[in-house]
N, C-alpha and C positions, 0 to 999 in steps of 0.2 A: 766171806765176811758176813756180818749180821744183815746188812742191807740186801745183799744177794739172796741169802737164805729166806729172809722175810718176803721178798718180792716173789721168789719162786714158789713159796707156799701159799701165796694169795690166790684169790679167785680168778684173776686175769693178769697176764703179764703186761708190763708197761710198753709204751711206744712213744714216739715223738709227739703224737697227737693225744695219747691217753696217759695222763700223768697219774702215777700211783704213789708217788712220794716226792720229796724235795731233795733227794740225795744227789750230790755232786761229788761223791767219793771216788776212790781210785779203782774200785772193782770193775767198773765198765771199761776203763782204760786198759787195765792189765789183760783183760780177756781178748782184746782186739788185735794185739800185736801181730799174730800170724797172718792177718788179712793182707798186710803189706807184702807178703811173699807170694801171693796168688798171681801167677803170670797172666791169667785171662781177664783180669780186671783193669780197666783204665783208672786213673787217679780219682776221678769223680765218683765212679762206681765203688771204689775202695772206701772213699770217704763216706758215702751213703750207707754202705754195709756196716761200717764201723759205728756210725751214729745209731743205726737201727739195733745193732747187737748190744750196745751199751744201754740204750733206752729200754731194753727188756727189764732191767733192774734199777737203773739210775735215770729217773725221768726229769730231773731239773735240767733245763737246756745247757747249763754249764757242764753238767756231767757227760751228756752225750756229744756235745760239740768238742769237748776236750779229747774224747776218743777219736772222733773224726779227724781232728787236727793232728793227733799223734800218728795216725796211720798215713795221713797226707805227708807228714815230714819223713816218715820211714820210707815211703815210696820214692820221694824225691832223693833221699840219700842213696837208696838202692840204684837210682838212675844216675848217680854220680855227683849230685849236688853236695856242696859243703853244708855243714850243719846250720851255720848262720843264714845261708841262702834258703835252705829248706824251711827254717823258722819264718823268715820274711814271707816266703811264698804261701805258707799255711795261714799266716795272719791276713794275707791279702784275700 
């Protein structure tokens, strides 16, 4: 998407600490889905990695937090949680 391409063309990538835009679009969330499939990551590490990966291009906190929450829910579902339980857990 436009936000991803613009961010990648910039002088510096974004991070949770270094905002390069106010984007909270879906590009960051779409990119992180495979993180939930990595066996060597505990749920907190998966959340942090997803937040960091999304923040490379989408630096509004809502943008990268949504990516972390998405991966948190996917990990919980992979562990056997029902969707509604995974959502409540991620919101907590």
